[in-house]
MILUMTI-19218 format. One record per atom (N, C-alpha, C): residue number from 0; atom name; x, y, z. Coordinates in steps of 0.001 Angstrom, whole numbers. Each point is the difference from the previous one (the first is absolute). Last residue first. Example, Ala and Ser with C-alpha at 12.3 -4.5 7.8 and 13.67 -1.06 7.14 Angstrom:
<pts>
+------+------+---------+---------+---------+
! resi ! name !      c1 !      c2 !      c3 !
+------+------+---------+---------+---------+
!    1 !    N !   12850 !   -2250 !    7080 !
!    1 !   CA !     820 !    1190 !      60 !
!    1 !    C !    -770 !    1090 !     730 !
!    0 !    N !     290 !   -5720 !     -70 !
!    0 !   CA !    -890 !    1190 !       0 !
!    0 !    C !     900 !    1200 !       0 !
+------+------+---------+---------+---------+
</pts>
This chain:
<pts>
+------+------+---------+---------+---------+
! resi ! name !      c1 !      c2 !      c3 !
+------+------+---------+---------+---------+
!  185 !    N !   78186 !   85443 !    -235 !
!  185 !   CA !    -483 !    -347 !    1326 !
!  185 !    C !      26 !    1000 !    1131 !
!  184 !    N !     138 !   -1056 !   -5783 !
!  184 !   CA !     542 !     655 !    1291 !
!  184 !    C !    -802 !    -153 !     865 !
!  183 !    N !    1602 !   -3109 !   -4371 !
!  183 !   CA !   -1178 !     717 !     986 !
!  183 !    C !     615 !     615 !    1052 !
!  182 !    N !    1233 !   -2568 !   -4934 !
!  182 !   CA !     214 !     722 !     943 !
!  182 !    C !    -973 !     745 !     815 !
!  181 !    N !    1485 !   -4507 !   -3487 !
!  181 !   CA !   -1115 !     786 !     291 !
!  181 !    C !     349 !     891 !    1150 !
!  180 !    N !    2394 !   -3322 !   -3975 !
!  180 !   CA !      42 !     679 !     998 !
!  180 !    C !   -1115 !    1150 !     157 !
!  179 !    N !    1652 !   -3388 !   -3436 !
!  179 !   CA !   -1148 !    -242 !     394 !
!  179 !    C !     -34 !    1089 !    1316 !
!  178 !    N !    3899 !     259 !   -2748 !
!  178 !   CA !   -1116 !     250 !    -752 !
!  178 !    C !   -1524 !    -287 !     645 !
!  177 !    N !    5182 !    1301 !    1605 !
!  177 !   CA !    -966 !    -816 !     313 !
!  177 !    C !   -1582 !      78 !    -553 !
!  176 !    N !    3612 !    2873 !   -1296 !
!  176 !   CA !    1089 !   -1360 !     384 !
!  176 !    C !    -980 !    -761 !     403 !
!  175 !    N !   -2149 !    3562 !   -1327 !
!  175 !   CA !    1283 !    -363 !   -1246 !
!  175 !    C !     895 !    -935 !     298 !
!  174 !    N !   -3414 !    1849 !    2646 !
!  174 !   CA !    -391 !   -1405 !    -765 !
!  174 !    C !     807 !      66 !   -1223 !
!  173 !    N !     395 !    3078 !    3273 !
!  173 !   CA !     594 !   -1056 !     524 !
!  173 !    C !    -439 !   -1155 !   -1002 !
!  172 !    N !   -1258 !    4363 !    -873 !
!  172 !   CA !    1311 !    -113 !    -320 !
!  172 !    C !     776 !   -1134 !     647 !
!  171 !    N !   -4625 !     821 !     546 !
!  171 !   CA !     111 !     -79 !   -1860 !
!  171 !    C !    1668 !    -107 !      96 !
!  170 !    N !   -2203 !     648 !    4049 !
!  170 !   CA !    -311 !   -1169 !    -429 !
!  170 !    C !     694 !    -175 !   -1263 !
!  169 !    N !     476 !    4165 !    1756 !
!  169 !   CA !     953 !    -917 !     940 !
!  169 !    C !    -106 !   -1454 !    -530 !
!  168 !    N !   -2940 !    3589 !   -1467 !
!  168 !   CA !    1222 !     123 !    -649 !
!  168 !    C !    1000 !   -1210 !     555 !
!  167 !    N !   -4274 !     535 !    1921 !
!  167 !   CA !     117 !    -517 !   -1725 !
!  167 !    C !    1297 !      54 !    -744 !
!  166 !    N !    -691 !    2008 !    4510 !
!  166 !   CA !     -20 !   -1727 !    -207 !
!  166 !    C !     102 !    -474 !    -893 !
!  165 !    N !    -121 !    4848 !    -169 !
!  165 !   CA !    1260 !    -631 !     342 !
!  165 !    C !      62 !   -1438 !     421 !
!  164 !    N !   -4040 !    2253 !   -1426 !
!  164 !   CA !     904 !      70 !    -879 !
!  164 !    C !    1485 !    -677 !     247 !
!  163 !    N !   -3781 !     -70 !    3509 !
!  163 !   CA !    -257 !    -100 !   -1279 !
!  163 !    C !    1267 !    -152 !   -1095 !
!  162 !    N !     299 !     416 !    4548 !
!  162 !   CA !   -1022 !    -869 !     206 !
!  162 !    C !    -207 !    -172 !   -1658 !
!  161 !    N !    2788 !    3806 !    1348 !
!  161 !   CA !     534 !   -1291 !     208 !
!  161 !    C !    -896 !   -1388 !    -367 !
!  160 !    N !    -991 !    4747 !    -290 !
!  160 !   CA !     475 !    -912 !   -1413 !
!  160 !    C !     465 !    -987 !     433 !
!  159 !    N !   -2066 !    2596 !    3692 !
!  159 !   CA !    -787 !    -406 !   -1122 !
!  159 !    C !     237 !    -924 !   -1307 !
!  158 !    N !    2396 !     622 !    5000 !
!  158 !   CA !     303 !     700 !   -1112 !
!  158 !    C !    -960 !    -523 !   -1212 !
!  157 !    N !    1522 !   -1218 !    4644 !
!  157 !   CA !   -1574 !     452 !      66 !
!  157 !    C !     144 !     855 !   -1294 !
!  156 !    N !    3896 !   -2465 !    1001 !
!  156 !   CA !   -1032 !    -849 !     848 !
!  156 !    C !   -1366 !     549 !    -442 !
!  155 !    N !    4168 !    1733 !   -1698 !
!  155 !   CA !    -807 !    -714 !    -712 !
!  155 !    C !   -1384 !    -823 !     736 !
!  154 !    N !    3440 !    2880 !    2130 !
!  154 !   CA !   -1257 !     813 !    -610 !
!  154 !    C !    -697 !    -912 !    -906 !
!  153 !    N !    2424 !   -2892 !    3526 !
!  153 !   CA !     261 !    1284 !    -110 !
!  153 !    C !   -1435 !     618 !    -789 !
!  152 !    N !     392 !   -5034 !   -1323 !
!  152 !   CA !     514 !     862 !    1324 !
!  152 !    C !     188 !    1402 !    -418 !
!  151 !    N !   -2496 !   -4912 !   -1926 !
!  151 !   CA !     373 !    1538 !    -194 !
!  151 !    C !     332 !     230 !    1171 !
!  150 !    N !    -109 !   -5087 !   -1291 !
!  150 !   CA !    -516 !    1045 !     965 !
!  150 !    C !     500 !    1256 !    -455 !
!  149 !    N !    -737 !   -5014 !   -2516 !
!  149 !   CA !    1082 !    1131 !     672 !
!  149 !    C !   -1224 !     911 !     895 !
!  148 !    N !     218 !   -5495 !   -2538 !
!  148 !   CA !    -588 !    1160 !     720 !
!  148 !    C !     652 !     890 !     504 !
!  147 !    N !    -357 !   -3703 !   -4272 !
!  147 !   CA !     873 !    1040 !     884 !
!  147 !    C !    -814 !     667 !     682 !
!  146 !    N !   -1250 !   -4749 !   -2752 !
!  146 !   CA !    -178 !    1139 !    1062 !
!  146 !    C !     959 !     399 !     498 !
!  145 !    N !      70 !   -4334 !   -2135 !
!  145 !   CA !     148 !    1324 !    -838 !
!  145 !    C !    -343 !    1149 !     256 !
!  144 !    N !    1277 !   -3521 !    3645 !
!  144 !   CA !    -555 !    -182 !   -1445 !
!  144 !    C !     337 !    1035 !   -1129 !
!  143 !    N !     432 !    1934 !    4318 !
!  143 !   CA !    -642 !   -1430 !     207 !
!  143 !    C !    -347 !     -93 !   -1474 !
!  142 !    N !    3170 !    3598 !    2612 !
!  142 !   CA !    -262 !    -637 !   -1135 !
!  142 !    C !    -725 !   -1392 !     -33 !
!  141 !    N !     776 !    4869 !    3185 !
!  141 !   CA !      82 !   -1216 !     -23 !
!  141 !    C !      17 !    -573 !   -1272 !
!  140 !    N !     653 !    4706 !    1800 !
!  140 !   CA !    -759 !   -1067 !    1213 !
!  140 !    C !     189 !   -1243 !    -387 !
!  139 !    N !    2552 !    4513 !   -1821 !
!  139 !   CA !    -747 !   -1196 !    -353 !
!  139 !    C !      15 !    -753 !    1231 !
!  138 !    N !    -112 !    5451 !    -792 !
!  138 !   CA !     625 !   -1240 !    1028 !
!  138 !    C !    -769 !   -1321 !    -480 !
!  137 !    N !    1031 !    5353 !   -1873 !
!  137 !   CA !   -1021 !   -1196 !     445 !
!  137 !    C !     990 !   -1187 !     448 !
!  136 !    N !    -104 !    5980 !    -191 !
!  136 !   CA !     611 !   -1200 !     -81 !
!  136 !    C !    -967 !   -1227 !    -403 !
!  135 !    N !     837 !    5900 !     439 !
!  135 !   CA !    -700 !   -1102 !     371 !
!  135 !    C !     935 !   -1081 !    -405 !
!  134 !    N !     636 !    4730 !    -937 !
!  134 !   CA !    -355 !     -90 !    1649 !
!  134 !    C !    -642 !   -1044 !     241 !
!  133 !    N !    1854 !    1137 !   -4579 !
!  133 !   CA !   -1573 !     875 !     485 !
!  133 !    C !    -123 !    -524 !    1361 !
!  132 !    N !    3710 !   -1882 !   -1694 !
!  132 !   CA !     331 !    1720 !    -323 !
!  132 !    C !   -1403 !     407 !     240 !
!  131 !    N !     -53 !   -4404 !     454 !
!  131 !   CA !     827 !     501 !     965 !
!  131 !    C !      75 !    1462 !      20 !
!  130 !    N !   -1950 !   -2521 !   -3484 !
!  130 !   CA !   -1078 !    -171 !    1161 !
!  130 !    C !     895 !    1209 !    1115 !
!  129 !    N !    2289 !   -1145 !   -3676 !
!  129 !   CA !    -718 !     798 !    -329 !
!  129 !    C !   -1196 !     429 !    1000 !
!  128 !    N !    3480 !   -3551 !     444 !
!  128 !   CA !     411 !    1474 !     -47 !
!  128 !    C !    -818 !     764 !    -602 !
!  127 !    N !   -1714 !   -4517 !     275 !
!  127 !   CA !     288 !     608 !    1247 !
!  127 !    C !     687 !    1236 !    -348 !
!  126 !    N !    -751 !   -2560 !   -3718 !
!  126 !   CA !    -976 !     859 !     633 !
!  126 !    C !     330 !     491 !    1082 !
!  125 !    N !    2819 !   -2300 !   -2782 !
!  125 !   CA !    -955 !     703 !    -998 !
!  125 !    C !    -917 !     860 !     965 !
!  124 !    N !    3807 !   -2744 !    1727 !
!  124 !   CA !     541 !     663 !   -1041 !
!  124 !    C !   -1295 !    1149 !    -651 !
!  123 !    N !   -1003 !   -2849 !    3679 !
!  123 !   CA !    1286 !     674 !     411 !
!  123 !    C !     414 !     984 !   -1307 !
!  122 !    N !   -3120 !   -3468 !    -625 !
!  122 !   CA !    -771 !    1099 !     863 !
!  122 !    C !    1234 !     999 !     232 !
!  121 !    N !    1703 !   -3855 !   -2235 !
!  121 !   CA !    -634 !     974 !    -838 !
!  121 !    C !    -946 !    1020 !     177 !
!  120 !    N !    2276 !   -3275 !    3241 !
!  120 !   CA !     839 !    1086 !    -810 !
!  120 !    C !    -340 !     739 !   -1060 !
!  119 !    N !   -3169 !   -3081 !    2506 !
!  119 !   CA !     687 !    1144 !     828 !
!  119 !    C !     975 !     939 !   -1017 !
!  118 !    N !   -1596 !   -3616 !   -2015 !
!  118 !   CA !   -1447 !     460 !     356 !
!  118 !    C !     852 !    1262 !     769 !
!  117 !    N !    3057 !   -3540 !    -427 !
!  117 !   CA !    -369 !     972 !   -1450 !
!  117 !    C !    -848 !    1012 !      77 !
!  116 !    N !     549 !   -3003 !    4066 !
!  116 !   CA !    1365 !    1146 !    -239 !
!  116 !    C !    -368 !     740 !   -1449 !
!  115 !    N !   -3050 !   -3431 !    1267 !
!  115 !   CA !    -275 !     814 !     753 !
!  115 !    C !    1145 !    1542 !    -231 !
!  114 !    N !     474 !   -4328 !   -2226 !
!  114 !   CA !   -1132 !     771 !    -753 !
!  114 !    C !    -366 !    1348 !    1016 !
!  113 !    N !    3741 !   -3091 !    1733 !
!  113 !   CA !     305 !     620 !   -1510 !
!  113 !    C !   -1067 !     982 !    -671 !
!  112 !    N !    -878 !   -2109 !    4189 !
!  112 !   CA !     842 !     845 !      76 !
!  112 !    C !     449 !     599 !   -1246 !
!  111 !    N !   -2600 !   -3516 !     -64 !
!  111 !   CA !    -690 !    1070 !     612 !
!  111 !    C !     830 !     946 !     157 !
!  110 !    N !    1853 !   -3989 !   -1425 !
!  110 !   CA !    -804 !     462 !   -1053 !
!  110 !    C !    -717 !    1208 !     359 !
!  109 !    N !    2437 !   -2332 !    3137 !
!  109 !   CA !    1015 !     734 !    -834 !
!  109 !    C !    -960 !     496 !    -955 !
!  108 !    N !   -2110 !    -385 !    4626 !
!  108 !   CA !     388 !    -752 !    -828 !
!  108 !    C !     805 !     465 !   -1087 !
!  107 !    N !    -237 !    2684 !    4533 !
!  107 !   CA !    -952 !    -491 !    -874 !
!  107 !    C !     558 !   -1061 !    -950 !
!  106 !    N !    2115 !    2507 !    3600 !
!  106 !   CA !    -857 !   -1322 !     491 !
!  106 !    C !    -904 !    -172 !   -1162 !
!  105 !    N !    2718 !    3769 !    -194 !
!  105 !   CA !    1114 !   -1281 !    -143 !
!  105 !    C !   -1104 !   -1187 !     362 !
!  104 !    N !   -1820 !    4066 !     781 !
!  104 !   CA !     -53 !     -97 !   -1547 !
!  104 !    C !     715 !   -1218 !    -446 !
!  103 !    N !     110 !    1497 !    4480 !
!  103 !   CA !   -1426 !    -514 !    -348 !
!  103 !    C !     109 !    -297 !   -1392 !
!  102 !    N !    3711 !    2504 !    1656 !
!  102 !   CA !      82 !   -1629 !     327 !
!  102 !    C !   -1216 !    -645 !    -411 !
!  101 !    N !     355 !    4592 !    -532 !
!  101 !   CA !     827 !    -699 !    -967 !
!  101 !    C !     -12 !   -1628 !     412 !
!  100 !    N !   -1918 !    2958 !    2951 !
!  100 !   CA !    -902 !     -69 !   -1134 !
!  100 !    C !     476 !    -439 !   -1263 !
!   99 !    N !    2771 !     398 !    4070 !
!   99 !   CA !   -1000 !    -757 !     134 !
!   99 !    C !   -1078 !    -327 !   -1002 !
!   98 !    N !    3436 !    3516 !    -361 !
!   98 !   CA !     705 !   -1467 !     169 !
!   98 !    C !   -1157 !    -965 !     365 !
!   97 !    N !   -1259 !    4408 !      45 !
!   97 !   CA !     452 !    -254 !   -1185 !
!   97 !    C !     744 !   -1709 !     129 !
!   96 !    N !    -791 !    2084 !    4114 !
!   96 !   CA !   -1368 !    -344 !    -691 !
!   96 !    C !     132 !    -505 !   -1096 !
!   95 !    N !    3714 !    1600 !    2479 !
!   95 !   CA !    -513 !   -1265 !    -106 !
!   95 !    C !   -1095 !    -842 !    -660 !
!   94 !    N !    1758 !    4830 !    -498 !
!   94 !   CA !     814 !   -1302 !    -818 !
!   94 !    C !    -608 !   -1343 !     426 !
!   93 !    N !   -2127 !    3176 !    2372 !
!   93 !   CA !    -225 !     206 !   -1198 !
!   93 !    C !     871 !   -1289 !   -1112 !
!   92 !    N !    1567 !    1208 !    4605 !
!   92 !   CA !   -1470 !    -933 !     -30 !
!   92 !    C !    -473 !    -210 !   -1556 !
!   91 !    N !    3564 !    2738 !    1082 !
!   91 !   CA !     452 !   -1227 !    -450 !
!   91 !    C !   -1375 !    -743 !     -33 !
!   90 !    N !    -871 !    4959 !    -747 !
!   90 !   CA !     726 !    -543 !     782 !
!   90 !    C !     347 !   -1302 !    -414 !
!   89 !    N !   -1720 !    5016 !   -1801 !
!   89 !   CA !     148 !   -1275 !    -223 !
!   89 !    C !     895 !    -919 !    1269 !
!   88 !    N !   -1695 !    4942 !    1316 !
!   88 !   CA !     377 !    -528 !   -1546 !
!   88 !    C !      40 !   -1531 !     135 !
!   87 !    N !   -2965 !    3215 !    3322 !
!   87 !   CA !     941 !    -685 !     164 !
!   87 !    C !     559 !    -347 !   -1867 !
!   86 !    N !   -3489 !    3715 !    1230 !
!   86 !   CA !     -88 !   -1274 !     203 !
!   86 !    C !    1656 !    -534 !    -296 !
!   85 !    N !   -1951 !    4711 !     451 !
!   85 !   CA !     499 !    -734 !    1197 !
!   85 !    C !     372 !   -1520 !      74 !
!   84 !    N !   -1481 !    2886 !   -4048 !
!   84 !   CA !     997 !     519 !     430 !
!   84 !    C !     673 !    -840 !    1399 !
!   83 !    N !   -4442 !    -880 !    -858 !
!   83 !   CA !     692 !    -641 !   -1230 !
!   83 !    C !    1572 !     628 !     185 !
!   82 !    N !   -3435 !    1636 !    2460 !
!   82 !   CA !     297 !   -1319 !     548 !
!   82 !    C !     967 !    -742 !    -780 !
!   81 !    N !   -1368 !    4526 !   -1438 !
!   81 !   CA !     739 !     -92 !    1776 !
!   81 !    C !     338 !   -1316 !     -86 !
!   80 !    N !   -2294 !    1326 !   -3977 !
!   80 !   CA !    1451 !     -40 !    -107 !
!   80 !    C !     358 !    -301 !    1520 !
!   79 !    N !   -4436 !      87 !    -866 !
!   79 !   CA !     686 !   -1438 !    -495 !
!   79 !    C !    1380 !     486 !     117 !
!   78 !    N !   -2623 !    3717 !     550 !
!   78 !   CA !    -331 !    -932 !    1211 !
!   78 !    C !     972 !   -1161 !    -325 !
!   77 !    N !     -35 !    3153 !   -3460 !
!   77 !   CA !     788 !     414 !    1245 !
!   77 !    C !    -145 !    -937 !    1083 !
!   76 !    N !   -2906 !    -922 !   -3641 !
!   76 !   CA !    1558 !    -139 !    -318 !
!   76 !    C !     667 !     380 !     973 !
!   75 !    N !   -4434 !     985 !     270 !
!   75 !   CA !     388 !   -1312 !     289 !
!   75 !    C !    1337 !    -461 !    -174 !
!   74 !    N !   -1494 !    4285 !   -1081 !
!   74 !   CA !     260 !     132 !    1323 !
!   74 !    C !     -18 !   -1730 !     385 !
!   73 !    N !    -480 !    1024 !   -4561 !
!   73 !   CA !    1316 !     779 !     432 !
!   73 !    C !     466 !     -68 !    1651 !
!   72 !    N !   -4256 !   -2093 !   -2251 !
!   72 !   CA !    1181 !    -770 !    -383 !
!   72 !    C !    1104 !     669 !     750 !
!   71 !    N !   -4626 !      82 !    1912 !
!   71 !   CA !     623 !     703 !   -1099 !
!   71 !    C !    1385 !    -415 !    -169 !
!   70 !    N !   -4540 !   -3132 !     969 !
!   70 !   CA !    1453 !     753 !     476 !
!   70 !    C !     516 !     693 !   -1042 !
!   69 !    N !   -3554 !   -3202 !    -715 !
!   69 !   CA !    -520 !     845 !     744 !
!   69 !    C !     749 !    1008 !     411 !
!   68 !    N !     719 !   -3879 !   -2050 !
!   68 !   CA !    -501 !     860 !    -921 !
!   68 !    C !    -659 !     817 !     875 !
!   67 !    N !    2565 !   -3552 !    1826 !
!   67 !   CA !   -1332 !    -203 !    -505 !
!   67 !    C !    -712 !     760 !   -1553 !
!   66 !    N !    5187 !   -1746 !     541 !
!   66 !   CA !    -671 !     761 !    1019 !
!   66 !    C !   -1395 !     -40 !    -719 !
!   65 !    N !    5509 !   -2165 !    -132 !
!   65 !   CA !   -1554 !     205 !    -877 !
!   65 !    C !    -790 !     328 !    1180 !
!   64 !    N !    5395 !    -246 !    -763 !
!   64 !   CA !    -839 !     223 !    1022 !
!   64 !    C !   -1335 !     -99 !   -1041 !
!   63 !    N !    5436 !   -1608 !    -779 !
!   63 !   CA !   -1321 !      69 !    -353 !
!   63 !    C !    -885 !     295 !     899 !
!   62 !    N !    5631 !    -383 !    -441 !
!   62 !   CA !   -1195 !    -208 !     908 !
!   62 !    C !   -1211 !     767 !   -1053 !
!   61 !    N !    5887 !   -1891 !    -539 !
!   61 !   CA !   -1558 !     816 !    -305 !
!   61 !    C !   -1057 !    -401 !     732 !
!   60 !    N !    4315 !   -2066 !    -526 !
!   60 !   CA !     316 !    1696 !     417 !
!   60 !    C !   -1161 !     477 !    -556 !
!   59 !    N !    -187 !   -4930 !    1497 !
!   59 !   CA !     937 !     511 !    -666 !
!   59 !    C !     211 !    1541 !     406 !
!   58 !    N !   -4547 !   -1286 !     583 !
!   58 !   CA !    1307 !   -1091 !    -404 !
!   58 !    C !    1010 !    1058 !    -565 !
!   57 !    N !   -5704 !     266 !    2073 !
!   57 !   CA !    1238 !     536 !    -744 !
!   57 !    C !     822 !    -942 !       9 !
!   56 !    N !   -5468 !    1619 !    1094 !
!   56 !   CA !     901 !   -1131 !    -743 !
!   56 !    C !    1514 !     837 !    -369 !
!   55 !    N !   -5563 !     795 !    2522 !
!   55 !   CA !    1482 !     290 !     125 !
!   55 !    C !     820 !   -1096 !    -804 !
!   54 !    N !   -5442 !    2201 !     820 !
!   54 !   CA !    1070 !    -829 !    -694 !
!   54 !    C !    1478 !     318 !     145 !
!   53 !    N !   -3890 !    2516 !    1481 !
!   53 !   CA !    -626 !   -1416 !    -245 !
!   53 !    C !     980 !   -1003 !    -458 !
!   52 !    N !    -527 !    5466 !    2501 !
!   52 !   CA !     917 !   -1167 !    -672 !
!   52 !    C !    -655 !   -1133 !     108 !
!   51 !    N !   -2027 !    3788 !    1923 !
!   51 !   CA !    -303 !    -262 !   -1189 !
!   51 !    C !     941 !    -709 !    -692 !
!   50 !    N !    1546 !    2408 !    4851 !
!   50 !   CA !   -1175 !    -501 !    -720 !
!   50 !    C !      10 !      48 !   -1405 !
!   49 !    N !    3908 !   -1679 !    2816 !
!   49 !   CA !    -765 !     983 !    -384 !
!   49 !    C !   -1258 !    -143 !    -627 !
!   48 !    N !    2337 !   -3669 !    1792 !
!   48 !   CA !    -545 !     798 !    1339 !
!   48 !    C !    -448 !    1404 !    -995 !
!   47 !    N !    2154 !   -3220 !   -2296 !
!   47 !   CA !   -1113 !    -482 !     114 !
!   47 !    C !    -726 !    1194 !     917 !
!   46 !    N !    4642 !     124 !    -286 !
!   46 !   CA !    -731 !     522 !   -1307 !
!   46 !    C !   -1369 !    -498 !      88 !
!   45 !    N !    2580 !   -1835 !    3287 !
!   45 !   CA !     108 !    1442 !     154 !
!   45 !    C !    -621 !     779 !   -1185 !
!   44 !    N !     218 !   -4542 !    -248 !
!   44 !   CA !    -667 !     153 !    1164 !
!   44 !    C !    -234 !    1415 !     -86 !
!   43 !    N !    3281 !   -1642 !   -2941 !
!   43 !   CA !   -1467 !      -7 !    -423 !
!   43 !    C !    -945 !     317 !     954 !
!   42 !    N !    4423 !    -173 !    1422 !
!   42 !   CA !    -110 !    1056 !   -1063 !
!   42 !    C !   -1503 !     107 !    -471 !
!   41 !    N !    1379 !   -3616 !    3408 !
!   41 !   CA !     122 !    1214 !     205 !
!   41 !    C !    -638 !    1380 !   -1115 !
!   40 !    N !   -1431 !   -5403 !      35 !
!   40 !   CA !     985 !     758 !    -756 !
!   40 !    C !    -240 !    1950 !     703 !
!   39 !    N !   -2738 !   -4172 !    1299 !
!   39 !   CA !    1458 !    -411 !     463 !
!   39 !    C !    1078 !    1126 !   -1118 !
!   38 !    N !   -4844 !     284 !    -562 !
!   38 !   CA !      28 !     280 !    1443 !
!   38 !    C !    1681 !    -557 !     465 !
!   37 !    N !   -2681 !     144 !   -4498 !
!   37 !   CA !    1192 !    1077 !     273 !
!   37 !    C !     450 !      30 !    1490 !
!   36 !    N !   -4225 !   -1883 !   -1739 !
!   36 !   CA !    1261 !    -715 !    -701 !
!   36 !    C !    1374 !     551 !     446 !
!   35 !    N !   -3737 !    2064 !    1752 !
!   35 !   CA !     226 !   -1433 !     463 !
!   35 !    C !    1047 !    -696 !    -296 !
!   34 !    N !   -1425 !    4251 !   -1811 !
!   34 !   CA !     978 !     241 !    1074 !
!   34 !    C !    -146 !   -1821 !     830 !
!   33 !    N !    -907 !     285 !   -5465 !
!   33 !   CA !    -504 !     654 !    1098 !
!   33 !    C !    1118 !     102 !    1401 !
!   32 !    N !     926 !   -1722 !   -4498 !
!   32 !   CA !   -1130 !     930 !    -352 !
!   32 !    C !   -1004 !     510 !    1025 !
!   31 !    N !    5879 !   -1219 !   -1292 !
!   31 !   CA !   -1274 !     181 !     915 !
!   31 !    C !   -1257 !     513 !    -389 !
!   30 !    N !    5177 !   -2061 !   -1579 !
!   30 !   CA !    -901 !     616 !    -411 !
!   30 !    C !   -1341 !    -302 !     861 !
!   29 !    N !    5759 !    -245 !   -1185 !
!   29 !   CA !    -953 !    -222 !    1322 !
!   29 !    C !   -1133 !     800 !    -569 !
!   28 !    N !    4201 !   -2448 !   -2197 !
!   28 !   CA !    -858 !     712 !    -194 !
!   28 !    C !   -1040 !      67 !    1130 !
!   27 !    N !    5687 !   -1308 !    -724 !
!   27 !   CA !   -1422 !    -448 !     538 !
!   27 !    C !   -1176 !    1239 !    -200 !
!   26 !    N !    4977 !     435 !   -1409 !
!   26 !   CA !    -898 !    -924 !    -850 !
!   26 !    C !   -1247 !    -507 !     505 !
!   25 !    N !    2502 !    2507 !    3528 !
!   25 !   CA !    1043 !    -339 !   -1324 !
!   25 !    C !    -647 !   -1225 !    -840 !
!   24 !    N !   -1720 !    4693 !    2960 !
!   24 !   CA !     146 !   -1477 !      51 !
!   24 !    C !     913 !    -742 !   -1125 !
!   23 !    N !    -520 !    5095 !     953 !
!   23 !   CA !    -450 !    -634 !     950 !
!   23 !    C !    -442 !   -1528 !     521 !
!   22 !    N !    4078 !    3646 !   -2798 !
!   22 !   CA !   -1141 !    -972 !     -97 !
!   22 !    C !    -643 !    -515 !    1091 !
!   21 !    N !    1966 !    5194 !   -1283 !
!   21 !   CA !     398 !   -1768 !     667 !
!   21 !    C !   -1124 !    -803 !     -34 !
!   20 !    N !    -614 !    4132 !   -2129 !
!   20 !   CA !    1722 !      19 !    -196 !
!   20 !    C !     308 !   -1293 !     654 !
!   19 !    N !   -5336 !     502 !   -2137 !
!   19 !   CA !    1008 !     218 !    1402 !
!   19 !    C !    1315 !     -31 !    -543 !
!   18 !    N !   -5302 !    1219 !   -1951 !
!   18 !   CA !    1167 !    -798 !    -611 !
!   18 !    C !    1212 !     453 !    1117 !
!   17 !    N !   -5594 !     120 !    -266 !
!   17 !   CA !     967 !     266 !     730 !
!   17 !    C !    1028 !    -627 !    -231 !
!   16 !    N !   -5167 !     376 !   -1875 !
!   16 !   CA !    1330 !    -669 !    -212 !
!   16 !    C !    1086 !     663 !     770 !
!   15 !    N !   -5962 !    -142 !       4 !
!   15 !   CA !    1264 !     787 !    -129 !
!   15 !    C !    1209 !    -456 !     239 !
!   14 !    N !   -5544 !    -635 !   -1307 !
!   14 !   CA !    1216 !    -438 !     454 !
!   14 !    C !    1161 !     954 !     134 !
!   13 !    N !   -4803 !     316 !   -1633 !
!   13 !   CA !    -115 !     -82 !    1445 !
!   13 !    C !    1233 !    -545 !     562 !
!   12 !    N !   -1224 !     425 !   -4592 !
!   12 !   CA !     236 !    1259 !     598 !
!   12 !    C !      33 !    -118 !    1292 !
!   11 !    N !    2307 !   -3008 !   -3772 !
!   11 !   CA !   -1216 !     -95 !    1112 !
!   11 !    C !    -141 !    1190 !     914 !
!   10 !    N !    3538 !    -629 !   -2811 !
!   10 !   CA !    -947 !     373 !    -969 !
!   10 !    C !   -1389 !    -209 !     724 !
!    9 !    N !    3942 !    2166 !    2530 !
!    9 !   CA !     -53 !   -1313 !    -771 !
!    9 !    C !   -1430 !     399 !    -694 !
!    8 !    N !    3995 !    3517 !    2385 !
!    8 !   CA !   -1488 !    -330 !    -286 !
!    8 !    C !      24 !   -1481 !    -763 !
!    7 !    N !    4276 !    1618 !    3508 !
!    7 !   CA !    -470 !     -16 !   -1541 !
!    7 !    C !   -1737 !    -407 !      85 !
!    6 !    N !    4784 !    1790 !    2817 !
!    6 !   CA !   -1363 !    -403 !     295 !
!    6 !    C !    -597 !    -112 !   -1450 !
!    5 !    N !    5349 !    -633 !    1507 !
!    5 !   CA !   -1075 !     498 !    -746 !
!    5 !    C !   -1075 !    -251 !     652 !
!    4 !    N !    3875 !    -736 !    2466 !
!    4 !   CA !     598 !     413 !   -1341 !
!    4 !    C !    -968 !     958 !    -718 !
!    3 !    N !     547 !   -1201 !    5672 !
!    3 !   CA !   -1407 !    -134 !   -1276 !
!    3 !    C !     929 !     515 !    -805 !
!    2 !    N !    2300 !   -2784 !    4076 !
!    2 !   CA !    -155 !    1195 !    -525 !
!    2 !    C !   -1029 !     -43 !   -1586 !
!    1 !    N !     786 !   -3716 !    4609 !
!    1 !   CA !     -47 !     526 !   -1635 !
!    1 !    C !    -347 !    1633 !    -396 !
!    0 !    N !    2150 !   -2851 !    4263 !
!    0 !   CA !    -837 !    1087 !    -122 !
!    0 !    C !      56 !     162 !   -1380 !
+------+------+---------+---------+---------+
</pts>
């Protein structure tokens, strides 16, 4: 039963970030753009049942909820707090999912693993902390040749600056280690 530590605005006026005292997951990001995607996640399903909720994103000790711009934030925050406080803290299942994700990387060739590792390390050090501080994140969908596909999550998913300036910044940063790389948001 996670307790809410802080509630913060994000650069996206339609998203609010909840920082928690207890983790909801251990390193696994949960990102849903609609109720159908969230049907197997009790917390996300409960949040989508609230009027105006358009996106749910959570990982570890924080959750970001995005609305359609029609709701009064103070009233919606009070409604979001109910299922959030009732949600169970991270379980062994989260740890098993982390292990499975790591196993998938080990199935890559040694060169692919090295390249993927360098890219992710740079994203972890230079990009993700800023996105997470604002209630969002990015997930690497794949690396095909010199094209890295990413998906913005949480507050970043509908933030106008994510597609323009942030995407160009990510690409410019990654070109310091991969000069030919192109980054596309999906």
